[in-house]
N, C-alpha and C positions, 0 to 999 in steps of 0.2 A: 613494386612490387621485389624487392631486394633487401626489404628490411630484417628479414630472416639469412641473410646469408653469412652475417656476422657471428650466427651464433654457433658457439664450440659443438653442440650437442644438436646437429639437423637429424631428422628421420625422415626420409625417404620412406618409400612402400616396402624395401626389401625389410628394411628394422620391426616395420608392423607385420613383419611374418615372422620375428625372430624365438617368439616363445612368449612364454608369458608364467607369473607367479602367486596364481591362484591356486588355493589347495579345491575350490568348490569345484566338481563334477562337472566339463561338459557337456553342452546339451545340444546332440546335434539336428532333432526333430524342430518342431516348429516355435518361433520365437527369436528374439534376441540373445545371443550367447559369446561366448570367447572362443575362438580355436587361436592357436599359436599367435600370439599376442595381438590379433585382430578382433575386430567386431563382424558376427557373421548373422544373418535372417535368413532363415532357413538353410544353415551349411553354407551362404554362400557370402561373400566379402559385403559388409555397408557399411557405408560411411553416414553419421547423420550430419544433415545438415540441417537444423532447429531455430527456433524464434521465439522468443517466451511473449505468450500473450493469456489476461488474466481475464477469464469468464466475469467477474464479478466488475471490471474496470471497464467493459463494454456494452450497454446497453443489450440485453440478448433479442432485442429486434434484427440488430447486426451483424450477430456474432457471424453468419452463414457469410454475408459479403468480406468480413474480414478474413476470414479464414483462403477464401477469392484469392484475397489476393496476397496471402501466405504461400498459396500454391502458383500464382504470378511472379510470385519472385525467383520459383525455382526452388522451395523449404519444401521436403521429405517430411519434416517432425514440427508438430507444436508442443512446447511445454508449458506448463501450468503448477502455479502450485494450488492449495486448495484452503481457504481459509474459514478455519473452524471457528473463527470469531462469528461469521458472517453466518454459520446453520445452528449454530447453538447460544443463542445471543440470553434462553431462561438455560438453567442447571435443567437435562435430561430433557429437552425439547428441542427438536432438531427441524430441520426448514431444507428439505431440498427442491422448493416449489422454483415457479416463477428466474426468477434471477438467477438463484441459487440451483437452477437443476444444471449440476456439472454433468450429470450423465448424459444429457441434451449437447450440452457441448461438444463431449467428445464425438458421440453418436457422429452431429452436423461435422467436425474432425475428418471421422472416418470416410463417412459420405462425399467429402471431396477428397480424396486420397490422402489422409495426412497417419501418420501415425502420432502417439501421443506420450511425453514423458511425464509421468507423473510427480510432483514435489508434495505429499501428502501432510509434511513437516513432521507434528504438531508444530512446532516452531518452523514459520515461513523467512522472516524479516520483511522484504519487498517495499520497505518505505509505508509500511500500513500498521497500523496501531496496534502497538504490542507487539508486533509481529507476528499479525492472525490468535495468536491466543485470547480465549476472551478473558475481559478486563474481572468477572465476576470470581475466575482463582483468585485475585487478590485483594478479596475480603477479608480471612484472613489474615493478621497480619507477623504471621509466623509461618507463611506459607511458602514452599521452596520452590517457584517454576524452574522449569527444565532441570530437573533434579529427582531421584527415585523416592521424594518426598510422597506418603500417601495422598497427599493433599493434592499435588498435580497430579502422580501418574495413575490413580483409579480413574477419574476424569478422561484423561488424555488415551487409556486403553479404552473404554467405552464408547470415545468420539472416534475411534480409528475402527473399531470391531464395526462402527455403526456406517463409518463410511465404507467398509470392505462391503456392505450389504447393498449399496448400490454402486459402486466401481469394479470390483475383483471383477464379476462376470465379464467386462468392456477387457480384460485382457489377450494379446493376441492370441495367444495360445487357446484362448476360450471363443475365441470367434470377432473377440474387438480388434482394437489400435493400439491397447496401452503395451506397450513395448519393454519399459525400464519404469522402476518408482524407486523415488529416494528416501534414504535414511536421513529423518531430520533435518538440519540443514546448517551449515557454514558454525559446525560445532567446535572445530579446531582454534572459531577465535573467542570460543564461551567456555570449553571445557577443556579433557585432555582425551588421547588417544585413545582408543579401545576403553574406554568409561564407562562402567556397569549401568550408567543411566542410557548411554548409547546402545547397550546391547539390548537392555530390555526394549526399548524404543522398535529396535531391529524385528525382536521378537514379534513384536505386538503387531506390527505391519504382516508380517508373515502369518500370524494366528489371524490376520483378520482376512486372507485370503489373498493376499497379494504372494503369492507364494510361484507363480506360473511367471513373473516378468525381471529378467536384471536387476538384480537390487545395486546400488551405487551411494556414495558421499561427494559433495561436493563440498569446495573451501578457497576460499583467497587468501587463508593466513599462511605463514610460513610451515606449520606443520599441520598437517589434516586432522580432522577428527572422525574417523574412521577404525577401521580393521583390519586383520591384514588378510582375509582372505574377500572383500568389499572391492567392486572395482572404484576406480577414485578418477574422476577430475576435476577444474581447477577451474576458478573467477579470477577474471583481471579484465584492465581496461586497454583503453587503444594508447600504443608504444609500449606496451608494456613485454610483448612477447619473447623478445629476446633473453630476458632472463628469468621469466615464468617460466615458461616451457620447460627449459633446462630443471627446474624444480619439480615439474609432473615425470620428469623421466627417473628422478628420483625417488621421489613417492611411488615408481608403478614400473620398476627396470621390465624393459622387455615390453610393453604397452598393451592393454592399446591407450591410446590418445585422444583425449578429451578436453576439448575448453566450454565447460558446462555453462558456464557466464561469460561471454564476450561482452561486456558495456560500452557499445556502439555510441551512449549518451548519460546522461548522467539528471539527475532530480534539483530540484530547487527548493531552496527556504524563504518562508518569510523574510523581506529583509533586506533581503540577500541577490544576486539576477538572475539573470535566467541561462543555464548552461546549455554550451553545445559545443561539440566536438567536431573540427572538419572532414568532412566528406571525403574526402581523397586519404587522408590519414586512415578513415577506418577502411575505404574499400585497399588501396596497396596491405596493410596488414593482415586482412581480410584473403586477400588473396594469394600472399604467403604460404600462412597457413593453409587455403584446401592445395598450393601446389605442392605442399610436403606431407600432405595424407590425411589430415588430422581433423577430427569431430568438432562440428562449433555448433554453440548454440547463440543466437545473438540474443544479447539483452539490454530491449526492449527491441522486439521486433514491431510492435504496438502499445504504445505505454498504458491510453489510455488516460482515465481519469478517474480517483479517489472519491466516488462520488461522497455526498452526507458526508459524514466526520470521522472516517475511517484511514484518513491522511497519518502519518506516524511523525516520529522525528528520533533525532541523531543528538547523542551528544560528543563534542570535537571542540578540540581545543579547551576543556574545563568549562563547556556551554554548551546551552540547551539550543535546539535549532529546530524546532517544527515544521513542518513538509508544509507547503502550496496545494492546496486540492488538484492541479491538474500534474497528469503524470506522463504528460508530452515526452518526455524525458530525450527529446531529439530522434526520436528515433522514425527507422523507414517511414511506417505510416503515422500521421502526426495526430495530435488528441480525435480530430473528428475521421479520422479512417481513410485520409486523402495521401497517396504516393508522395513525397519529398524528391528533391533531386538524390539522398540518399540511398532510396530503392530503389532507384534507376540506375545508380553506380552499382549497388551491390548486385542489383539481379543482373548485369551483366557480367561481376565477378563470376559470380557462380555459375554463369552457363558456361564461361570461359572453363573452369575450373570442372564441369561434369559432362562436356562436353553435349547438354540437355538442354534445347531449348524450350522452355518453360512456355506456359500458356498465354495466351495475348494476356494484357491486364484491364482490367474491367474497369470500363467507365466511370466515375463520379459523379454524382451527383453537385451540382450548385447548391449555396448555401442563402441565405435570408435575410433581410434586415428588418427590423421593427421597430420605428418609432414611437415615443413617448408613449410609453407605460407609466402612468401616473400612479400613485405608492395612496391613493387619498380615503382609505381607507387604515384605519391605526386604531392601537391598545396601546396604556404602560403596562408593562410587564408590572409594575407595584400594585396594577387592579386584578393581576392574574395568579398571582399567587396561590400556591396550594398548601395544604395546615403542612402547621410545620413539627417536628421531631424534637423536644427538650435533649440536652445533654449537655450535663456538669463539665467534659471533655469536648475539643474538636471532634469531630467525625469525617472520615472522605468519603467521598462517592462509592467506592464500591464499601464501606461499611451500611451504606443507606442502599444498596443494591440498584444504586445506577451508572451507567455504564459510560455514558458522553452527556453532554449539553453541558448545563453552569449547576452552581448550588449557592447558595446563599448563607451568608451565617450573618445572626443579628444581635446583639446583645443591648439592653436596657443601663444604662450608665449609673449609678447608686451612690458613687463619690464624682466631685469636681476632678478631672485633672489633666493635665498639657504637658509637651512634650515629644517624644519620639513613641510613636508605633510601629512594632517592629512583629515583623510576619515567616515564622523561621518554617521551609520549607512549605511556598509556594510551588502550588503545582495548579495554572500557570501564569496566569492572567488576572491579577484583580484592580478593582473599581471599589475605593474606600468612600463612603458614605455620611454624613453627619444629618439627621434630620433630614433624611432625602437630599441631601446636596452634595453633590461628587467632589471632594476635596483632595485627590488623586488618583494618580493608577498608579500600580507595580506592577512590573512586568519581567518573568525568571528569564528572559533572552538576556536585558541587561544587566541580569544579577541585581536587580532591586528590590529590597527585600521590608523598607523603612518610608516613614512621611511623617511630618509633622503633623500634630491635630492639636484641639483644642475641646474639649467634650466637659460640658454644664450636666450636675447630675438632672437624670431625669432624660439625656441626649439619647437618641437611638443611634447607636451604631451600626453599619452594615457593610459589609465585606462579600462582594459579588465576584466567585472568581470563576472564570472560564475557561475548560478543560480543551491544551489548544493539539493535542492528540499525542499517544504514550510512545516514549523512544523505543526503537523496534531493534535495535542492535548492540548487542554488549552487556558487562556487567548490569548496568546503569540500569539494566528495562526490569529487574526482579523487583525495583523497591517503586517502580514508578507508578503508585496511588494517585488519584485525583482529588483538587480541592486545598486544602490545608494538612497536612500530614505531619507535623507537628503545631507548636502552639502560636499564640497572639500574645504579645504582650505591649505593656504602656511603660516607660522608662526603666524596664528591666522588670517586673513586677505583671505576672498572669492573669490573663484576662480569660476569668471562668465564666460556666451555666449562660451557653446561649441556645437560639431558638436556631435549628438549621432547617433549612425549606432544597430538597431536592429540586431543582430547573433541569428535567430531563428534554433532548431534542425530542419533540412531539408535537404533532400539531392537534389543539384541542378545539374541534367544533362546534366545542360549547363558547369559545371566545366572546363577548362581546367587542364588536368593534364600531369605530365612529367613524362620519363622514365627516372627519376634521383631520385638521395638522397633531399630532404629537406631541404634546409640548415638557414630558418627563421622560427621558430615555432611562433604562430600557425602551425602547419602544416594538413595537411588534406591526407591520406594516401588509397591505393586501391591494393587491390589483385585480382587475380581468380585465382583459385584451384577446383579441382577434391576432389569428396568425393564417393570413389567407393561403400563403405557399403549405400548409400543413395536408396532412391527409397521402402529401406525395410523396417520393423518392429524394425530394430536394428542401427537405426544409430543417437543415442543420442549421443553427446559427449560436450566436456566444451574446454574453448577457455582460454588458458592460457597468462595471461595478462602479463606477468612478461617482458616483453620489453616495456610496456608503461607507461607512466608519470598520465597524470589525464583528461579525457577526453569521450568520448562515441561512441559507436563501432555498426552498421547497419551491417546486414547479408540477403542475397538478398533481400534489403529495408524493414526488420523487423530491429526494435531498439531492442537491445537486453540489451541493458544499460550503466550504468554509469561504469569509469574505474576511479581506484587510486592507485597512488603506494603505500601508505602508509596503505593498507590494512583495515582490515584483509581478506576481499573475494580476491582472484586473477585467479580464474574462473568465467567465462560466462558461463553462461547455453546456449548450440548452441541445439533446439530442431532435430532432424534427418527427421520429416516431415517437416523443412521450408530449407531443403540440397536438392542438386542434385546431380547428379552423375557425372557433369560435368561443368565447368562454374560458379562455384558459385564467389559469387563478393561479398567481404568485402569491408567494406569502416570503415577508423579509423578518427577522428576527434578528436588530442592530442596538450594538451594546450602546454607541455614542452618538449616531443623530436622530437629532428632532426636525420635526416639519411636516415636510410632505414631498418627499423626493419623487421626481418624475428619473424613470431610467428608460433604457434604449438597448436594441441587442446591435451587431453587425455581422456584417460577412466574415471576418478572421477573427482570430484570437490575437488578442495582447497580452503576450506574456512575459514582457517585460524587456530590457537593455539584455544583450546578449552577451557575454565572455566567454573566454576558449576556458576550460577545465582541462588539468592534467586529472585525471585518474587514479585511484590508490591501484 
């Protein structure tokens, strides 16, 4: 509880009342505003105690239950990003239905007595593919994302205006519960303060109808990506309050003061450990910040799952680091929405700081285990290839209007060659075949880009490339196209004239399965199984992927996510709401595994060996 006592710049409540440096007029009517260096709601002092929870990472059927858990922990606000690439998968076609019905998510939060802080981006980071930007923005190799380049700005403006149609009516001043709206996201880690791009995004957000909420920026960089008259909040991880909070004072003399993202956990990369942060450390530091009067948003309150192919990647230490499917984040609610010891500890801290007894914690149902899910139907990917595109040069996925999945580059060899095959710009994982036989694999994570091959005249060279997730943070993301973004050469001589097959992640109902083992990977498997406990509230389970190599899994048409035998994650979250008592269909695309695997589900997730992480 004494973690902040060493700060040379503590802020008691008296400091919160000492004035502010904002040029914008004070709104003394309804809504969140700034008066005398503090946040006020309807003219009365208001402290935000919030937590991030993302509608796309939680099955729609469970939104209400998770929001109830937020209220029971003592939160008064839910913070959520808006993921542009989930809503506009094809330029000009917007989807706000089903899982994408963010307006309903916000309305349910209001019904549970929670305010909402909206983070519309258009860039959001969040360990989400390309930081939430649609992959089709990268089709033009000259396009510059997160800039005033019209190839980016024009679709971004259209998107924000369309989002405003859905959500602007839900602002607090208009009878809803949205009290604040973020302008872009962590721009200080990408661009410059008061950049023309940032000014334009702010204008677009206002023009989209978000003119009735407090606008703000959020940063973890030494200098914020903001503007003089915008409210600024700071982001940092556990243990960093003593040096980061004084930085916030420098950004914003006189207050108000808010930690926009307090990283109570961390995310995992393929091939690494499962990161955790000790409960006592989080509880002690949060208690200190609340005692000093700060507003705080926990990142994440509930992480959930980056279903399908939406997990992103980082570029750290000059290395590509793709993220796992699980976004458990060691958060107060685990991946399936169950309270952890961290939940109970932070609930107690918040109650002590506010003097308010939160509602009782709702009961959480048990999970189930299902044995003997036999992948007894199979097809080889080689027998299900679409029509190719002929091209003299290599094309990226985006240039073929493909956002996610695999891409196959095939070349007929016209003269014998032997030596080193080199791929310049592999994004991200390649299997090299000669006449259908696998002769090597290359992994961008490991900086692998070459393999020795021997080719005879008339041979068929295949390069099957899998997209493992686009970088979502920093300058590297601007060129994060997928497939092969450069060239392929043998002994320094370029290989040209390819047949290119776009292989998007989609389930083809016309695929012909055989009731036999798959003998030629990549394999597409299908299983049909019963789940007797499904249809009730206790049907959640976790698919054990120990028998699989590398690929992706669907359940009853829902993409559960990526799998990879290197770990750390070994289970995929299976929401009970997506199961049926009988006739469930599991489809697996696996690049490496042949035969006839048998899978199972278990009652608890297996996310890998834990390691205490020190956050930035």
